[in-house]
CHARMM-style PDB file with segment names, atoms N, HN, CA, C and O in Angstrom:
ATOM      1  N   MET     1     151.614 129.028 112.498  1.00  0.00      PROA
ATOM      2  CA  MET     1     150.213 129.328 112.802  1.00  0.00      PROA
ATOM      3  C   MET     1     149.237 128.308 112.132  1.00  0.00      PROA
ATOM      4  O   MET     1     149.622 127.688 111.141  1.00  0.00      PROA
ATOM      5  N   ASN     2     148.152 128.142 112.574  1.00  0.00      PROA
ATOM      6  HN  ASN     2     147.840 128.645 113.379  1.00  0.00      PROA
ATOM      7  CA  ASN     2     147.176 127.355 111.938  1.00  0.00      PROA
ATOM      8  C   ASN     2     146.909 127.855 110.571  1.00  0.00      PROA
ATOM      9  O   ASN     2     146.496 128.998 110.376  1.00  0.00      PROA
ATOM     10  N   ALA     3     147.161 126.945 109.556  1.00  0.00      PROA
ATOM     11  HN  ALA     3     147.497 126.017 109.714  1.00  0.00      PROA
ATOM     12  CA  ALA     3     146.974 127.452 108.133  1.00  0.00      PROA
ATOM     13  C   ALA     3     145.542 127.711 107.799  1.00  0.00      PROA
ATOM     14  O   ALA     3     145.250 128.627 107.030  1.00  0.00      PROA
ATOM     15  N   ILE     4     144.581 126.900 108.376  1.00  0.00      PROA
ATOM     16  HN  ILE     4     144.818 126.156 109.001  1.00  0.00      PROA
ATOM     17  CA  ILE     4     143.127 127.143 107.978  1.00  0.00      PROA
ATOM     18  C   ILE     4     142.734 128.442 108.679  1.00  0.00      PROA
ATOM     19  O   ILE     4     142.036 129.259 108.078  1.00  0.00      PROA
ATOM     20  N   LEU     5     143.119 128.647 109.823  1.00  0.00      PROA
ATOM     21  HN  LEU     5     143.686 127.983 110.312  1.00  0.00      PROA
ATOM     22  CA  LEU     5     142.657 129.942 110.612  1.00  0.00      PROA
ATOM     23  C   LEU     5     143.187 131.097 109.813  1.00  0.00      PROA
ATOM     24  O   LEU     5     142.468 132.048 109.506  1.00  0.00      PROA
ATOM     25  N   GLU     6     144.552 130.998 109.455  1.00  0.00      PROA
ATOM     26  HN  GLU     6     145.136 130.225 109.705  1.00  0.00      PROA
ATOM     27  CA  GLU     6     145.064 132.087 108.701  1.00  0.00      PROA
ATOM     28  C   GLU     6     144.345 132.403 107.323  1.00  0.00      PROA
ATOM     29  O   GLU     6     144.099 133.561 106.986  1.00  0.00      PROA
ATOM     30  N   ASP     7     144.054 131.406 106.625  1.00  0.00      PROA
ATOM     31  HN  ASP     7     144.254 130.466 106.899  1.00  0.00      PROA
ATOM     32  CA  ASP     7     143.322 131.495 105.334  1.00  0.00      PROA
ATOM     33  C   ASP     7     141.994 132.048 105.556  1.00  0.00      PROA
ATOM     34  O   ASP     7     141.586 132.888 104.754  1.00  0.00      PROA
ATOM     35  N   ASN     8     141.269 131.696 106.527  1.00  0.00      PROA
ATOM     36  HN  ASN     8     141.600 131.014 107.179  1.00  0.00      PROA
ATOM     37  CA  ASN     8     139.882 132.127 106.960  1.00  0.00      PROA
ATOM     38  C   ASN     8     139.943 133.626 107.383  1.00  0.00      PROA
ATOM     39  O   ASN     8     139.082 134.419 107.002  1.00  0.00      PROA
ATOM     40  N   ILE     9     140.961 133.983 108.162  1.00  0.00      PROA
ATOM     41  HN  ILE     9     141.660 133.338 108.471  1.00  0.00      PROA
ATOM     42  CA  ILE     9     141.001 135.358 108.589  1.00  0.00      PROA
ATOM     43  C   ILE     9     141.321 136.236 107.284  1.00  0.00      PROA
ATOM     44  O   ILE     9     140.698 137.279 107.085  1.00  0.00      PROA
ATOM     45  N   ARG    10     142.258 135.806 106.451  1.00  0.00      PROA
ATOM     46  HN  ARG    10     142.764 134.959 106.613  1.00  0.00      PROA
ATOM     47  CA  ARG    10     142.651 136.602 105.240  1.00  0.00      PROA
ATOM     48  C   ARG    10     141.312 136.747 104.370  1.00  0.00      PROA
ATOM     49  O   ARG    10     140.980 137.820 103.865  1.00  0.00      PROA
ATOM     50  N   TYR    11     140.644 135.667 104.255  1.00  0.00      PROA
ATOM     51  HN  TYR    11     140.915 134.796 104.665  1.00  0.00      PROA
ATOM     52  CA  TYR    11     139.385 135.718 103.408  1.00  0.00      PROA
ATOM     53  C   TYR    11     138.388 136.716 103.971  1.00  0.00      PROA
ATOM     54  O   TYR    11     137.881 137.551 103.221  1.00  0.00      PROA
ATOM     55  N   LEU    12     138.110 136.667 105.163  1.00  0.00      PROA
ATOM     56  HN  LEU    12     138.521 135.989 105.772  1.00  0.00      PROA
ATOM     57  CA  LEU    12     137.191 137.480 105.861  1.00  0.00      PROA
ATOM     58  C   LEU    12     137.561 139.001 105.802  1.00  0.00      PROA
ATOM     59  O   LEU    12     136.713 139.871 105.605  1.00  0.00      PROA
ATOM     60  N   LEU    13     138.898 139.253 105.989  1.00  0.00      PROA
ATOM     61  HN  LEU    13     139.587 138.546 106.149  1.00  0.00      PROA
ATOM     62  CA  LEU    13     139.352 140.659 105.893  1.00  0.00      PROA
ATOM     63  C   LEU    13     139.200 141.241 104.572  1.00  0.00      PROA
ATOM     64  O   LEU    13     138.940 142.434 104.411  1.00  0.00      PROA
ATOM     65  N   ASN    14     139.380 140.300 103.498  1.00  0.00      PROA
ATOM     66  HN  ASN    14     139.591 139.331 103.629  1.00  0.00      PROA
ATOM     67  CA  ASN    14     139.393 140.873 102.108  1.00  0.00      PROA
ATOM     68  C   ASN    14     138.015 140.766 101.496  1.00  0.00      PROA
ATOM     69  O   ASN    14     137.748 141.488 100.535  1.00  0.00      PROA
ATOM     70  N   LYS    15     137.115 139.915 101.980  1.00  0.00      PROA
ATOM     71  HN  LYS    15     137.333 139.329 102.760  1.00  0.00      PROA
ATOM     72  CA  LYS    15     135.775 139.843 101.342  1.00  0.00      PROA
ATOM     73  C   LYS    15     134.531 140.306 102.073  1.00  0.00      PROA
ATOM     74  O   LYS    15     133.435 140.297 101.515  1.00  0.00      PROA
ATOM     75  N   MET    16     134.708 140.725 103.371  1.00  0.00      PROA
ATOM     76  HN  MET    16     135.599 140.732 103.825  1.00  0.00      PROA
ATOM     77  CA  MET    16     133.556 140.964 104.091  1.00  0.00      PROA
ATOM     78  C   MET    16     133.469 142.480 104.445  1.00  0.00      PROA
ATOM     79  O   MET    16     133.033 142.863 105.531  1.00  0.00      PROA
ATOM     80  N   ASN    17     133.901 143.306 103.482  1.00  0.00      PROA
ATOM     81  HN  ASN    17     134.255 142.994 102.600  1.00  0.00      PROA
ATOM     82  CA  ASN    17     133.753 144.779 103.585  1.00  0.00      PROA
ATOM     83  C   ASN    17     134.603 145.356 104.746  1.00  0.00      PROA
ATOM     84  O   ASN    17     134.187 146.297 105.423  1.00  0.00      PROA
ATOM     85  N   ILE    18     135.782 144.778 104.953  1.00  0.00      PROA
ATOM     86  HN  ILE    18     136.120 144.014 104.403  1.00  0.00      PROA
ATOM     87  CA  ILE    18     136.643 145.246 106.087  1.00  0.00      PROA
ATOM     88  C   ILE    18     137.790 145.976 105.364  1.00  0.00      PROA
ATOM     89  O   ILE    18     137.913 147.196 105.476  1.00  0.00      PROA
ATOM     90  N   ARG    19     138.644 145.217 104.611  1.00  0.00      PROA
ATOM     91  HN  ARG    19     138.544 144.227 104.520  1.00  0.00      PROA
ATOM     92  CA  ARG    19     139.794 145.855 103.950  1.00  0.00      PROA
ATOM     93  C   ARG    19     139.302 146.592 102.643  1.00  0.00      PROA
ATOM     94  O   ARG    19     139.848 147.642 102.304  1.00  0.00      PROA
ATOM     95  N   HSD    20     138.343 146.081 101.961  1.00  0.00      PROA
ATOM     96  HN  HSD    20     137.900 145.228 102.236  1.00  0.00      PROA
ATOM     97  CA  HSD    20     137.887 146.625 100.701  1.00  0.00      PROA
ATOM     98  C   HSD    20     136.354 146.875 100.813  1.00  0.00      PROA
ATOM     99  O   HSD    20     135.653 146.275 101.628  1.00  0.00      PROA
ATOM    100  N   ASN    21     135.895 147.783  99.957  1.00  0.00      PROA
ATOM    101  HN  ASN    21     136.464 148.270  99.294  1.00  0.00      PROA
ATOM    102  CA  ASN    21     134.519 148.086  99.899  1.00  0.00      PROA
ATOM    103  C   ASN    21     133.848 146.936  99.030  1.00  0.00      PROA
ATOM    104  O   ASN    21     133.836 146.921  97.800  1.00  0.00      PROA
ATOM    105  N   ASN    22     133.322 146.026  99.822  1.00  0.00      PROA
ATOM    106  HN  ASN    22     133.333 146.038 100.822  1.00  0.00      PROA
ATOM    107  CA  ASN    22     132.755 144.841  99.034  1.00  0.00      PROA
ATOM    108  C   ASN    22     131.187 145.074  98.901  1.00  0.00      PROA
ATOM    109  O   ASN    22     130.459 144.140  98.565  1.00  0.00      PROA
ATOM    110  N   LYS    23     130.716 146.259  99.156  1.00  0.00      PROA
ATOM    111  HN  LYS    23     131.308 147.018  99.430  1.00  0.00      PROA
ATOM    112  CA  LYS    23     129.298 146.413  98.867  1.00  0.00      PROA
ATOM    113  C   LYS    23     128.931 147.136  97.628  1.00  0.00      PROA
ATOM    114  O   LYS    23     127.837 147.001  97.078  1.00  0.00      PROA
ATOM    115  N   GLU    24     129.908 147.931  97.194  1.00  0.00      PROA
ATOM    116  HN  GLU    24     130.796 148.040  97.640  1.00  0.00      PROA
ATOM    117  CA  GLU    24     129.730 148.599  95.905  1.00  0.00      PROA
ATOM    118  C   GLU    24     131.091 148.922  95.189  1.00  0.00      PROA
ATOM    119  O   GLU    24     132.128 148.848  95.847  1.00  0.00      PROA
ATOM    120  N   GLY    25     131.120 149.251  93.953  1.00  0.00      PROA
ATOM    121  HN  GLY    25     130.278 149.311  93.418  1.00  0.00      PROA
ATOM    122  CA  GLY    25     132.340 149.467  93.202  1.00  0.00      PROA
ATOM    123  C   GLY    25     132.972 148.223  92.652  1.00  0.00      PROA
ATOM    124  O   GLY    25     132.317 147.193  92.488  1.00  0.00      PROA
ATOM    125  N   LYS    26     134.265 148.322  92.365  1.00  0.00      PROA
ATOM    126  HN  LYS    26     134.797 149.158  92.498  1.00  0.00      PROA
ATOM    127  CA  LYS    26     134.929 147.260  91.567  1.00  0.00      PROA
ATOM    128  C   LYS    26     135.082 146.039  92.505  1.00  0.00      PROA
ATOM    129  O   LYS    26     135.199 144.922  92.000  1.00  0.00      PROA
ATOM    130  N   ASN    27     135.087 146.192  93.797  1.00  0.00      PROA
ATOM    131  HN  ASN    27     134.993 147.099  94.208  1.00  0.00      PROA
ATOM    132  CA  ASN    27     135.262 144.963  94.782  1.00  0.00      PROA
ATOM    133  C   ASN    27     133.874 144.409  95.223  1.00  0.00      PROA
ATOM    134  O   ASN    27     133.780 143.532  96.082  1.00  0.00      PROA
ATOM    135  N   ALA    28     132.834 144.945  94.613  1.00  0.00      PROA
ATOM    136  HN  ALA    28     132.911 145.658  93.915  1.00  0.00      PROA
ATOM    137  CA  ALA    28     131.483 144.701  95.163  1.00  0.00      PROA
ATOM    138  C   ALA    28     131.348 143.057  95.019  1.00  0.00      PROA
ATOM    139  O   ALA    28     131.824 142.433  94.071  1.00  0.00      PROA
ATOM    140  N   LEU    29     130.666 142.501  96.046  1.00  0.00      PROA
ATOM    141  HN  LEU    29     130.279 143.008  96.816  1.00  0.00      PROA
ATOM    142  CA  LEU    29     130.083 141.112  96.014  1.00  0.00      PROA
ATOM    143  C   LEU    29     128.749 141.012  96.398  1.00  0.00      PROA
ATOM    144  O   LEU    29     128.385 141.379  97.515  1.00  0.00      PROA
ATOM    145  N   ARG    30     127.892 140.487  95.468  1.00  0.00      PROA
ATOM    146  HN  ARG    30     128.187 140.188  94.560  1.00  0.00      PROA
ATOM    147  CA  ARG    30     126.474 140.428  95.588  1.00  0.00      PROA
ATOM    148  C   ARG    30     126.005 139.982  96.958  1.00  0.00      PROA
ATOM    149  O   ARG    30     125.128 140.588  97.574  1.00  0.00      PROA
ATOM    150  N   TYR    31     126.628 138.885  97.421  1.00  0.00      PROA
ATOM    151  HN  TYR    31     127.341 138.392  96.921  1.00  0.00      PROA
ATOM    152  CA  TYR    31     126.268 138.269  98.776  1.00  0.00      PROA
ATOM    153  C   TYR    31     126.476 139.235  99.885  1.00  0.00      PROA
ATOM    154  O   TYR    31     125.624 139.412 100.756  1.00  0.00      PROA
ATOM    155  N   VAL    32     127.695 139.902  99.847  1.00  0.00      PROA
ATOM    156  HN  VAL    32     128.387 139.758  99.140  1.00  0.00      PROA
ATOM    157  CA  VAL    32     127.965 140.797 100.895  1.00  0.00      PROA
ATOM    158  C   VAL    32     127.098 142.030 100.868  1.00  0.00      PROA
ATOM    159  O   VAL    32     126.595 142.491 101.892  1.00  0.00      PROA
ATOM    160  N   ALA    33     126.937 142.549  99.673  1.00  0.00      PROA
ATOM    161  HN  ALA    33     127.345 142.174  98.841  1.00  0.00      PROA
ATOM    162  CA  ALA    33     126.098 143.726  99.501  1.00  0.00      PROA
ATOM    163  C   ALA    33     124.615 143.549  99.992  1.00  0.00      PROA
ATOM    164  O   ALA    33     123.930 144.506 100.352  1.00  0.00      PROA
ATOM    165  N   ASN    34     124.164 142.214  99.977  1.00  0.00      PROA
ATOM    166  HN  ASN    34     124.721 141.436  99.684  1.00  0.00      PROA
ATOM    167  CA  ASN    34     122.801 141.968 100.452  1.00  0.00      PROA
ATOM    168  C   ASN    34     122.715 141.515 101.804  1.00  0.00      PROA
ATOM    169  O   ASN    34     121.605 141.205 102.237  1.00  0.00      PROA
ATOM    170  N   LEU    35     123.816 141.423 102.598  1.00  0.00      PROA
ATOM    171  HN  LEU    35     124.717 141.674 102.245  1.00  0.00      PROA
ATOM    172  CA  LEU    35     123.723 141.117 103.985  1.00  0.00      PROA
ATOM    173  C   LEU    35     123.117 142.399 104.787  1.00  0.00      PROA
ATOM    174  O   LEU    35     123.369 143.564 104.478  1.00  0.00      PROA
ATOM    175  N   THR    36     122.311 142.015 105.825  1.00  0.00      PROA
ATOM    176  HN  THR    36     122.106 141.069 106.076  1.00  0.00      PROA
ATOM    177  CA  THR    36     121.838 143.065 106.701  1.00  0.00      PROA
ATOM    178  C   THR    36     123.021 143.565 107.609  1.00  0.00      PROA
ATOM    179  O   THR    36     124.043 142.906 107.805  1.00  0.00      PROA
ATOM    180  N   ASP    37     122.767 144.795 108.135  1.00  0.00      PROA
ATOM    181  HN  ASP    37     121.937 145.330 107.976  1.00  0.00      PROA
ATOM    182  CA  ASP    37     123.823 145.319 109.052  1.00  0.00      PROA
ATOM    183  C   ASP    37     124.069 144.332 110.187  1.00  0.00      PROA
ATOM    184  O   ASP    37     125.191 144.173 110.668  1.00  0.00      PROA
ATOM    185  N   GLU    38     122.937 143.643 110.620  1.00  0.00      PROA
ATOM    186  HN  GLU    38     122.025 143.773 110.229  1.00  0.00      PROA
ATOM    187  CA  GLU    38     123.082 142.750 111.837  1.00  0.00      PROA
ATOM    188  C   GLU    38     124.049 141.494 111.333  1.00  0.00      PROA
ATOM    189  O   GLU    38     124.971 141.098 112.046  1.00  0.00      PROA
ATOM    190  N   GLU    39     123.782 140.967 110.170  1.00  0.00      PROA
ATOM    191  HN  GLU    39     123.033 141.289 109.591  1.00  0.00      PROA
ATOM    192  CA  GLU    39     124.580 139.874 109.600  1.00  0.00      PROA
ATOM    193  C   GLU    39     125.932 140.243 109.468  1.00  0.00      PROA
ATOM    194  O   GLU    39     126.808 139.481 109.876  1.00  0.00      PROA
ATOM    195  N   LEU    40     126.208 141.344 108.934  1.00  0.00      PROA
ATOM    196  HN  LEU    40     125.496 141.963 108.602  1.00  0.00      PROA
ATOM    197  CA  LEU    40     127.584 141.822 108.672  1.00  0.00      PROA
ATOM    198  C   LEU    40     128.252 142.041 110.020  1.00  0.00      PROA
ATOM    199  O   LEU    40     129.417 141.686 110.195  1.00  0.00      PROA
ATOM    200  N   GLU    41     127.588 142.574 110.900  1.00  0.00      PROA
ATOM    201  HN  GLU    41     126.641 142.862 110.758  1.00  0.00      PROA
ATOM    202  CA  GLU    41     128.151 142.759 112.333  1.00  0.00      PROA
ATOM    203  C   GLU    41     128.511 141.432 112.939  1.00  0.00      PROA
ATOM    204  O   GLU    41     129.570 141.276 113.546  1.00  0.00      PROA
ATOM    205  N   SER    42     127.655 140.508 112.777  1.00  0.00      PROA
ATOM    206  HN  SER    42     126.794 140.635 112.284  1.00  0.00      PROA
ATOM    207  CA  SER    42     127.945 139.184 113.189  1.00  0.00      PROA
ATOM    208  C   SER    42     129.239 138.559 112.616  1.00  0.00      PROA
ATOM    209  O   SER    42     130.019 137.921 113.323  1.00  0.00      PROA
ATOM    210  N   TRP    43     129.409 138.763 111.389  1.00  0.00      PROA
ATOM    211  HN  TRP    43     128.776 139.281 110.815  1.00  0.00      PROA
ATOM    212  CA  TRP    43     130.651 138.359 110.704  1.00  0.00      PROA
ATOM    213  C   TRP    43     131.886 139.153 111.233  1.00  0.00      PROA
ATOM    214  O   TRP    43     132.980 138.595 111.324  1.00  0.00      PROA
ATOM    215  N   TYR    44     131.711 140.421 111.572  1.00  0.00      PROA
ATOM    216  HN  TYR    44     130.822 140.874 111.498  1.00  0.00      PROA
ATOM    217  CA  TYR    44     132.789 141.187 112.125  1.00  0.00      PROA
ATOM    218  C   TYR    44     133.206 140.603 113.538  1.00  0.00      PROA
ATOM    219  O   TYR    44     134.375 140.545 113.918  1.00  0.00      PROA
ATOM    220  N   ASP    45     132.156 140.196 114.242  1.00  0.00      PROA
ATOM    221  HN  ASP    45     131.206 140.243 113.933  1.00  0.00      PROA
ATOM    222  CA  ASP    45     132.343 139.566 115.614  1.00  0.00      PROA
ATOM    223  C   ASP    45     133.175 138.372 115.433  1.00  0.00      PROA
ATOM    224  O   ASP    45     134.183 138.223 116.123  1.00  0.00      PROA
ATOM    225  N   GLU    46     132.813 137.493 114.533  1.00  0.00      PROA
ATOM    226  HN  GLU    46     131.994 137.614 113.972  1.00  0.00      PROA
ATOM    227  CA  GLU    46     133.540 136.268 114.144  1.00  0.00      PROA
ATOM    228  C   GLU    46     134.933 136.517 113.772  1.00  0.00      PROA
ATOM    229  O   GLU    46     135.821 135.826 114.271  1.00  0.00      PROA
ATOM    230  N   THR    47     135.207 137.483 112.904  1.00  0.00      PROA
ATOM    231  HN  THR    47     134.485 138.045 112.499  1.00  0.00      PROA
ATOM    232  CA  THR    47     136.519 137.891 112.457  1.00  0.00      PROA
ATOM    233  C   THR    47     137.279 138.325 113.637  1.00  0.00      PROA
ATOM    234  O   THR    47     138.420 137.876 113.746  1.00  0.00      PROA
ATOM    235  N   TYR    48     136.840 139.114 114.526  1.00  0.00      PROA
ATOM    236  HN  TYR    48     135.913 139.479 114.437  1.00  0.00      PROA
ATOM    237  CA  TYR    48     137.570 139.575 115.708  1.00  0.00      PROA
ATOM    238  C   TYR    48     137.913 138.415 116.608  1.00  0.00      PROA
ATOM    239  O   TYR    48     139.025 138.380 117.134  1.00  0.00      PROA
ATOM    240  N   GLN    49     136.970 137.402 116.830  1.00  0.00      PROA
ATOM    241  HN  GLN    49     136.066 137.430 116.403  1.00  0.00      PROA
ATOM    242  CA  GLN    49     137.334 136.288 117.633  1.00  0.00      PROA
ATOM    243  C   GLN    49     138.437 135.461 116.944  1.00  0.00      PROA
ATOM    244  O   GLN    49     139.319 134.934 117.622  1.00  0.00      PROA
ATOM    245  N   MET    50     138.400 135.352 115.703  1.00  0.00      PROA
ATOM    246  HN  MET    50     137.683 135.780 115.152  1.00  0.00      PROA
ATOM    247  CA  MET    50     139.464 134.562 115.014  1.00  0.00      PROA
ATOM    248  C   MET    50     140.836 135.263 115.079  1.00  0.00      PROA
ATOM    249  O   MET    50     141.896 134.645 115.185  1.00  0.00      PROA
ATOM    250  N   LEU    51     140.730 136.600 115.005  1.00  0.00      PROA
ATOM    251  HN  LEU    51     139.869 137.102 114.919  1.00  0.00      PROA
ATOM    252  CA  LEU    51     141.990 137.383 115.152  1.00  0.00      PROA
ATOM    253  C   LEU    51     142.640 137.165 116.599  1.00  0.00      PROA
ATOM    254  O   LEU    51     143.849 137.017 116.782  1.00  0.00      PROA
ATOM    255  N   LEU    52     141.727 137.167 117.537  1.00  0.00      PROA
ATOM    256  HN  LEU    52     140.745 137.287 117.389  1.00  0.00      PROA
ATOM    257  CA  LEU    52     142.134 136.921 118.914  1.00  0.00      PROA
ATOM    258  C   LEU    52     142.732 135.508 119.044  1.00  0.00      PROA
ATOM    259  O   LEU    52     143.754 135.338 119.710  1.00  0.00      PROA
ATOM    260  N   LEU    53     142.133 134.532 118.441  1.00  0.00      PROA
ATOM    261  HN  LEU    53     141.303 134.671 117.900  1.00  0.00      PROA
ATOM    262  CA  LEU    53     142.593 133.204 118.578  1.00  0.00      PROA
ATOM    263  C   LEU    53     143.948 133.074 117.843  1.00  0.00      PROA
ATOM    264  O   LEU    53     144.770 132.259 118.263  1.00  0.00      PROA
ATOM    265  N   SER    54     144.196 133.781 116.847  1.00  0.00      PROA
ATOM    266  HN  SER    54     143.528 134.443 116.505  1.00  0.00      PROA
ATOM    267  CA  SER    54     145.446 133.767 116.164  1.00  0.00      PROA
ATOM    268  C   SER    54     146.506 134.299 117.015  1.00  0.00      PROA
ATOM    269  O   SER    54     147.605 133.744 117.007  1.00  0.00      PROA
ATOM    270  N   ILE    55     146.280 135.341 117.763  1.00  0.00      PROA
ATOM    271  HN  ILE    55     145.387 135.791 117.770  1.00  0.00      PROA
ATOM    272  CA  ILE    55     147.241 135.965 118.718  1.00  0.00      PROA
ATOM    273  C   ILE    55     147.552 134.967 119.729  1.00  0.00      PROA
ATOM    274  O   ILE    55     148.727 134.750 120.023  1.00  0.00      PROA
ATOM    275  N   LEU    56     146.540 134.306 120.315  1.00  0.00      PROA
ATOM    276  HN  LEU    56     145.586 134.483 120.076  1.00  0.00      PROA
ATOM    277  CA  LEU    56     146.778 133.352 121.366  1.00  0.00      PROA
ATOM    278  C   LEU    56     147.620 132.156 120.883  1.00  0.00      PROA
ATOM    279  O   LEU    56     148.474 131.650 121.610  1.00  0.00      PROA
ATOM    280  N   GLU    57     147.352 131.703 119.603  1.00  0.00      PROA
ATOM    281  HN  GLU    57     146.658 132.114 119.012  1.00  0.00      PROA
ATOM    282  CA  GLU    57     148.165 130.648 119.115  1.00  0.00      PROA
ATOM    283  C   GLU    57     149.546 131.049 118.892  1.00  0.00      PROA
ATOM    284  O   GLU    57     150.423 130.209 119.096  1.00  0.00      PROA
ATOM    285  N   LEU    58     149.862 132.233 118.497  1.00  0.00      PROA
ATOM    286  HN  LEU    58     149.150 132.915 118.332  1.00  0.00      PROA
ATOM    287  CA  LEU    58     151.201 132.675 118.353  1.00  0.00      PROA
ATOM    288  C   LEU    58     151.907 132.763 119.643  1.00  0.00      PROA
ATOM    289  O   LEU    58     153.044 132.301 119.747  1.00  0.00      PROA
ATOM    290  N   ASP    59     151.324 133.312 120.604  1.00  0.00      PROA
ATOM    291  HN  ASP    59     150.401 133.687 120.519  1.00  0.00      PROA
ATOM    292  CA  ASP    59     151.782 133.327 122.019  1.00  0.00      PROA
ATOM    293  C   ASP    59     152.050 131.790 122.537  1.00  0.00      PROA
ATOM    294  O   ASP    59     153.019 131.544 123.256  1.00  0.00      PROA
ATOM    295  N   ASN    60     151.279 130.942 122.190  1.00  0.00      PROA
ATOM    296  HN  ASN    60     150.492 131.142 121.606  1.00  0.00      PROA
ATOM    297  CA  ASN    60     151.434 129.598 122.613  1.00  0.00      PROA
ATOM    298  C   ASN    60     152.598 128.850 122.089  1.00  0.00      PROA
ATOM    299  O   ASN    60     153.018 127.837 122.648  1.00  0.00      PROA
ATOM    300  N   VAL    61     153.119 129.351 121.012  1.00  0.00      PROA
ATOM    301  HN  VAL    61     152.777 130.174 120.558  1.00  0.00      PROA
ATOM    302  CA  VAL    61     154.382 128.826 120.390  1.00  0.00      PROA
ATOM    303  C   VAL    61     155.511 128.924 121.337  1.00  0.00      PROA
ATOM    304  O   VAL    61     156.287 127.978 121.474  1.00  0.00      PROA
ATOM    305  N   GLU    62     155.641 130.058 122.013  1.00  0.00      PROA
ATOM    306  HN  GLU    62     155.011 130.826 121.901  1.00  0.00      PROA
ATOM    307  CA  GLU    62     156.688 130.382 122.992  1.00  0.00      PROA
ATOM    308  C   GLU    62     156.408 129.625 124.219  1.00  0.00      PROA
ATOM    309  O   GLU    62     157.329 129.068 124.815  1.00  0.00      PROA
ATOM    310  N   ARG    63     155.152 129.566 124.647  1.00  0.00      PROA
ATOM    311  HN  ARG    63     154.404 130.019 124.163  1.00  0.00      PROA
ATOM    312  CA  ARG    63     154.803 128.835 125.893  1.00  0.00      PROA
ATOM    313  C   ARG    63     155.168 127.409 125.724  1.00  0.00      PROA
ATOM    314  O   ARG    63     155.707 126.798 126.646  1.00  0.00      PROA
ATOM    315  N   ASN    64     154.884 126.819 124.523  1.00  0.00      PROA
ATOM    316  HN  ASN    64     154.446 127.315 123.774  1.00  0.00      PROA
ATOM    317  CA  ASN    64     155.134 125.425 124.307  1.00  0.00      PROA
ATOM    318  C   ASN    64     156.723 125.159 124.410  1.00  0.00      PROA
ATOM    319  O   ASN    64     157.137 124.147 124.976  1.00  0.00      PROA
ATOM    320  N   LYS    65     157.547 126.056 123.870  1.00  0.00      PROA
ATOM    321  HN  LYS    65     157.211 126.878 123.410  1.00  0.00      PROA
ATOM    322  CA  LYS    65     158.920 125.963 123.975  1.00  0.00      PROA
ATOM    323  C   LYS    65     159.312 125.997 125.466  1.00  0.00      PROA
ATOM    324  O   LYS    65     160.134 125.179 125.878  1.00  0.00      PROA
ATOM    325  N   LYS    66     158.802 126.840 126.231  1.00  0.00      PROA
ATOM    326  HN  LYS    66     158.134 127.505 125.896  1.00  0.00      PROA
ATOM    327  CA  LYS    66     159.076 126.845 127.716  1.00  0.00      PROA
ATOM    328  C   LYS    66     158.801 125.619 128.374  1.00  0.00      PROA
ATOM    329  O   LYS    66     159.579 125.161 129.211  1.00  0.00      PROA
ATOM    330  N   VAL    67     157.625 124.997 128.013  1.00  0.00      PROA
ATOM    331  HN  VAL    67     156.993 125.370 127.333  1.00  0.00      PROA
ATOM    332  CA  VAL    67     157.181 123.826 128.704  1.00  0.00      PROA
ATOM    333  C   VAL    67     158.139 122.640 128.308  1.00  0.00      PROA
ATOM    334  O   VAL    67     158.576 121.827 129.122  1.00  0.00      PROA
ATOM    335  N   LYS    68     158.414 122.642 126.953  1.00  0.00      PROA
ATOM    336  HN  LYS    68     158.059 123.303 126.292  1.00  0.00      PROA
ATOM    337  CA  LYS    68     159.358 121.679 126.526  1.00  0.00      PROA
ATOM    338  C   LYS    68     160.655 121.645 127.270  1.00  0.00      PROA
ATOM    339  O   LYS    68     161.157 120.583 127.638  1.00  0.00      PROA
ATOM    340  N   GLU    69     161.217 122.875 127.498  1.00  0.00      PROA
ATOM    341  HN  GLU    69     160.809 123.737 127.199  1.00  0.00      PROA
ATOM    342  CA  GLU    69     162.504 122.997 128.165  1.00  0.00      PROA
ATOM    343  C   GLU    69     162.290 122.646 129.691  1.00  0.00      PROA
ATOM    344  O   GLU    69     163.215 122.113 130.304  1.00  0.00      PROA
ATOM    345  N   LEU    70     161.243 122.895 130.241  1.00  0.00      PROA
ATOM    346  HN  LEU    70     160.492 123.328 129.743  1.00  0.00      PROA
ATOM    347  CA  LEU    70     160.902 122.547 131.590  1.00  0.00      PROA
ATOM    348  C   LEU    70     160.890 120.938 131.634  1.00  0.00      PROA
ATOM    349  O   LEU    70     161.546 120.373 132.509  1.00  0.00      PROA
ATOM    350  N   LYS    71     160.213 120.262 130.777  1.00  0.00      PROA
ATOM    351  HN  LYS    71     159.680 120.721 130.067  1.00  0.00      PROA
ATOM    352  CA  LYS    71     160.144 118.808 130.821  1.00  0.00      PROA
ATOM    353  C   LYS    71     161.543 118.321 130.724  1.00  0.00      PROA
ATOM    354  O   LYS    71     161.970 117.461 131.495  1.00  0.00      PROA
ATOM    355  N   ARG    72     162.306 118.892 129.731  1.00  0.00      PROA
ATOM    356  HN  ARG    72     161.959 119.590 129.105  1.00  0.00      PROA
ATOM    357  CA  ARG    72     163.795 118.423 129.602  1.00  0.00      PROA
ATOM    358  C   ARG    72     164.524 118.547 130.934  1.00  0.00      PROA
ATOM    359  O   ARG    72     165.230 117.624 131.341  1.00  0.00      PROA
ATOM    360  N   MET    73     164.361 119.688 131.623  1.00  0.00      PROA
ATOM    361  HN  MET    73     163.788 120.438 131.293  1.00  0.00      PROA
ATOM    362  CA  MET    73     165.066 119.824 132.849  1.00  0.00      PROA
ATOM    363  C   MET    73     164.699 118.850 133.849  1.00  0.00      PROA
ATOM    364  O   MET    73     165.546 118.212 134.474  1.00  0.00      PROA
ATOM    365  N   ILE    74     163.353 118.711 134.028  1.00  0.00      PROA
ATOM    366  HN  ILE    74     162.665 119.230 133.520  1.00  0.00      PROA
ATOM    367  CA  ILE    74     162.766 117.713 134.939  1.00  0.00      PROA
ATOM    368  C   ILE    74     163.238 116.322 134.768  1.00  0.00      PROA
ATOM    369  O   ILE    74     163.617 115.648 135.726  1.00  0.00      PROA
ATOM    370  N   GLU    75     163.217 115.898 133.571  1.00  0.00      PROA
ATOM    371  HN  GLU    75     162.909 116.445 132.792  1.00  0.00      PROA
ATOM    372  CA  GLU    75     163.433 114.579 133.114  1.00  0.00      PROA
ATOM    373  C   GLU    75     164.854 114.102 133.000  1.00  0.00      PROA
ATOM    374  O   GLU    75     165.116 112.904 132.905  1.00  0.00      PROA
ATOM    375  N   LYS    76     165.856 115.131 133.012  1.00  0.00      PROA
ATOM    376  HN  LYS    76     165.643 116.105 133.090  1.00  0.00      PROA
ATOM    377  CA  LYS    76     167.260 114.762 132.956  1.00  0.00      PROA
ATOM    378  C   LYS    76     167.874 114.138 134.189  1.00  0.00      PROA
ATOM    379  OT1 LYS    76     169.061 113.809 134.189  1.00  0.00      PROA
TER     380      LYS     76
END
């Protein structure tokens, strides 16, 4: 998978109040705690889109293998 995409998804899941309570307590982050609900929701939307993209990229690995095999069959 795309290493940058993977790193960004992991970061967002861990730092944007998704997997951990980043608004208060031991995992609190001042920046996240100060985001409005609308700003936080926008980051949730971005995270969702990135998760969808990662699924498509994983699916595309198999698709590329199929196309590679098709090319091999056609060109032999």
